[in-house]
Backbone bond lengths (Angstrom), bond angles and torsions (degrees), N, CA, C in turn:
res aa  C-N    CA-C-N  psi(-1)  N-CA   C-N-CA  omega(-1)  CA-C   N-CA-C  phi
1 X - - - 1.439 - - 1.528 111.39 -
2 X 1.331 117.27 -44.15 1.458 120.12 -178.29 1.520 112.47 -65.87
3 X 1.319 117.59 -21.89 1.458 121.00 -179.60 1.521 113.25 -86.35
4 X 1.339 117.31 -8.86 1.460 120.44 179.17 1.520 110.25 -74.17
5 X 1.320 115.85 142.74 1.454 121.00 175.84 1.532 107.69 -75.69
6 X 1.331 117.36 125.43 1.458 118.55 -179.20 1.523 110.96 -67.55
7 X 1.318 114.70 145.33 1.463 119.29 176.58 1.511 109.58 -74.63
8 X 1.317 115.73 148.41 1.459 120.17 175.61 1.523 108.80 -75.34
9 X 1.322 115.56 141.73 1.452 120.39 178.43 1.519 109.86 -76.67
10 X 1.318 116.86 142.32 1.457 120.44 172.83 1.526 107.62 -69.40
11 X 1.309 117.42 170.30 1.465 121.42 179.50 1.536 111.14 -58.55
12 X 1.327 115.85 -42.83 1.467 120.60 178.87 1.528 111.54 -66.43
13 X 1.328 117.05 -41.66 1.464 120.90 178.42 1.524 111.11 -64.79
14 X 1.342 116.77 -41.21 1.459 120.43 178.34 1.527 110.31 -62.26
15 X 1.330 116.71 -43.09 1.468 120.12 177.78 1.522 111.15 -58.13
16 X 1.328 117.30 -44.93 1.471 121.02 179.52 1.521 111.25 -67.45
17 X 1.322 117.28 -38.99 1.465 122.35 179.20 1.533 109.91 -62.35
18 X 1.338 116.40 -48.43 1.464 121.37 179.85 1.524 110.34 -63.09
19 X 1.331 117.32 -41.83 1.466 120.76 178.30 1.532 111.09 -62.27
20 X 1.316 116.85 -38.15 1.470 120.87 178.63 1.525 110.69 -66.62
21 X 1.328 117.21 -44.38 1.462 121.23 177.41 1.534 109.28 -60.10
22 X 1.337 116.81 -43.75 1.469 121.08 179.87 1.527 110.88 -60.92
23 X 1.324 117.72 -43.97 1.469 120.61 179.81 1.522 111.90 -66.17
24 X 1.327 117.48 -36.97 1.464 120.42 177.12 1.531 110.73 -64.74
25 X 1.334 117.15 -39.87 1.462 120.54 177.42 1.528 110.99 -66.69
26 X 1.333 116.70 -39.86 1.467 120.04 176.80 1.526 110.96 -63.51
27 X 1.325 116.87 -35.89 1.468 120.57 178.03 1.531 110.97 -64.64
28 X 1.335 116.77 -22.22 1.475 121.36 176.22 1.525 111.46 -84.82
29 X 1.322 117.42 2.02 1.454 120.97 178.80 1.518 114.75 90.57
30 X 1.320 117.35 12.11 1.460 121.51 179.78 1.520 110.78 -95.04
31 X 1.313 116.56 155.10 1.458 122.27 174.69 1.520 107.67 -94.31
32 X 1.330 116.40 132.97 1.457 120.95 -177.28 1.523 109.24 -128.80
33 X 1.323 116.41 126.94 1.458 122.60 174.02 1.524 108.38 -109.73
34 X 1.333 116.22 131.50 1.461 121.67 175.69 1.521 108.79 -95.84
35 X 1.311 117.54 142.00 1.457 123.08 178.99 1.521 108.32 -95.84
36 X 1.341 116.58 109.79 1.470 120.28 -176.10 1.532 112.18 -66.37
37 X 1.333 118.01 -23.68 1.461 119.99 179.52 1.532 112.38 -85.58
38 X 1.337 116.65 -13.97 1.468 121.85 179.38 1.525 107.74 -137.53
39 X 1.332 118.13 94.04 1.467 121.99 -170.67 1.524 115.84 -57.38
40 X 1.305 119.34 -24.35 1.450 120.79 -179.07 1.514 114.21 -94.21
41 X 1.334 117.44 4.48 1.457 121.47 -174.33 1.521 111.69 -98.86
42 X 1.348 115.70 129.19 1.459 122.74 176.39 1.518 108.82 -124.67
43 X 1.335 116.73 143.01 1.465 122.58 168.30 1.518 105.82 -112.78
44 X 1.331 117.03 124.50 1.459 121.98 -175.68 1.522 108.78 -118.94
45 X 1.348 115.37 131.42 1.461 122.00 -177.84 1.523 109.76 -125.66
46 X 1.329 116.18 141.58 1.452 121.50 173.62 1.515 110.00 -95.53
47 X 1.324 117.09 150.03 1.458 121.60 179.26 1.525 110.08 -64.58
48 X 1.316 116.57 135.03 1.455 121.33 175.36 1.515 115.18 72.67
49 X 1.314 118.53 17.10 1.461 121.24 -179.46 1.516 109.10 -133.02
50 X 1.321 116.15 147.41 1.462 119.55 173.04 1.521 110.54 -88.29
51 X 1.330 116.83 1.13 1.455 121.47 178.52 1.526 109.54 -72.55
52 X 1.318 115.72 143.79 1.460 120.45 173.84 1.517 109.03 -140.60
53 X 1.310 114.64 158.47 1.459 122.34 -179.75 1.515 107.51 -124.64
54 X 1.320 117.25 120.90 1.458 121.37 174.74 1.522 107.32 -98.79
55 X 1.322 116.37 123.26 1.460 122.22 -176.67 1.527 109.17 -118.32
56 X 1.311 116.53 130.01 1.467 122.61 173.88 1.516 108.00 -112.83
57 X 1.325 116.00 108.73 1.469 122.25 -179.95 1.523 108.20 -94.78
58 X 1.316 115.86 130.43 1.470 121.22 -179.02 1.522 111.15 -98.85
59 X 1.319 116.00 165.83 1.471 121.18 -176.89 1.527 113.44 -70.55
60 X 1.339 118.12 -7.62 1.466 119.95 174.23 1.531 111.07 -97.35
61 X 1.335 116.20 11.67 1.470 125.63 179.81 1.522 113.18 69.53
62 X 1.312 116.84 19.06 1.458 120.17 170.83 1.528 107.14 -93.65
63 X 1.307 116.86 169.85 1.458 120.09 -179.52 1.515 110.45 -154.88
64 X 1.297 114.92 156.39 1.457 121.03 168.65 1.512 106.42 -132.07
65 X 1.348 115.63 152.04 1.449 118.24 -178.86 1.511 110.31 -146.18
66 X 1.321 113.31 161.65 1.460 120.18 175.03 1.524 108.15 -137.03
67 X 1.322 114.80 147.23 1.450 122.03 -179.87 1.527 108.05 -104.17
68 X 1.324 115.65 132.90 1.461 121.09 175.93 1.513 108.70 -116.15
69 X 1.311 115.84 138.77 1.452 119.76 -177.55 1.506 114.71 -107.38
70 X 1.328 117.18 -4.86 1.455 117.63 -176.91 1.522 109.19 55.98
71 X 1.315 116.66 -129.12 1.461 122.05 176.82 1.521 109.87 -107.12
72 X 1.319 116.40 48.72 1.462 122.47 -176.18 1.530 111.85 -64.86
73 X 1.339 117.78 -33.32 1.468 121.45 179.92 1.532 109.02 -116.54
74 X 1.307 115.03 138.99 1.457 121.42 -178.01 1.516 111.50 -74.96
75 X 1.349 117.11 154.08 1.465 120.06 172.86 1.528 109.59 -58.66
76 X 1.313 116.98 143.96 1.454 121.72 179.22 1.521 114.18 81.77
77 X 1.348 117.23 13.49 1.462 121.05 179.10 1.528 109.78 -60.37
78 X 1.328 116.70 131.40 1.469 122.35 178.41 1.540 109.77 -66.68
79 X 1.328 115.67 155.00 1.465 121.36 -176.85 1.525 112.12 -58.35
80 X 1.331 117.77 -41.57 1.460 120.94 -179.61 1.532 110.97 -63.19
81 X 1.325 116.57 -43.25 1.470 120.44 179.17 1.531 110.74 -66.16
82 X 1.331 116.63 -38.57 1.466 120.77 177.91 1.523 110.50 -63.03
83 X 1.331 116.90 -49.05 1.459 120.95 179.92 1.527 111.18 -62.42
84 X 1.327 117.82 -40.28 1.466 121.13 179.46 1.522 110.91 -63.66
85 X 1.329 117.26 -41.86 1.463 120.77 179.51 1.523 110.70 -64.24
86 X 1.324 117.01 -42.30 1.467 120.77 179.53 1.522 111.02 -68.63
87 X 1.325 117.12 -39.26 1.460 120.94 179.78 1.527 110.83 -63.50
88 X 1.335 118.16 -36.55 1.465 121.28 178.96 1.536 111.44 -60.75
89 X 1.323 116.45 -26.86 1.460 119.84 179.63 1.538 111.96 -70.74
90 X 1.314 116.75 -35.17 1.458 119.90 -169.36 1.522 116.24 -125.31
91 X 1.311 117.51 -25.45 1.462 120.12 -174.02 1.528 111.14 -79.62
92 X 1.320 116.39 139.82 1.465 119.19 176.44 1.529 110.68 -74.35
93 X 1.296 116.18 153.79 1.467 121.13 173.19 1.504 113.66 83.14
94 X 1.329 114.95 -168.66 1.451 123.61 -175.30 1.517 109.35 -86.54
95 X 1.353 117.73 120.06 1.458 121.36 177.61 1.516 112.00 -104.53
96 X 1.345 116.82 7.28 1.466 119.76 -179.06 1.518 112.47 -85.78
97 X 1.300 118.62 -2.25 1.444 118.95 175.66 1.448 111.45 121.06
């Protein structure tokens, strides 16, 4: 089964798939905006953060995403604080010390 090439989703199937992903993210307490001009595009926001995640879901059920921080870090941020903030995004476990 894992070696089979997945079928591409039809336009209607992709719409339902994206809507399901959006509802699952909302169930996690996140805010999700759908882009009506790009059916596979989601903007995901966490409560109390200026961080956002732009997700592009493709018809083969793959996706790519990018994280935007807005003005999450102040000008003049020290290197240690910058690295700690970035590590919190991706590193497992407690990065606060």
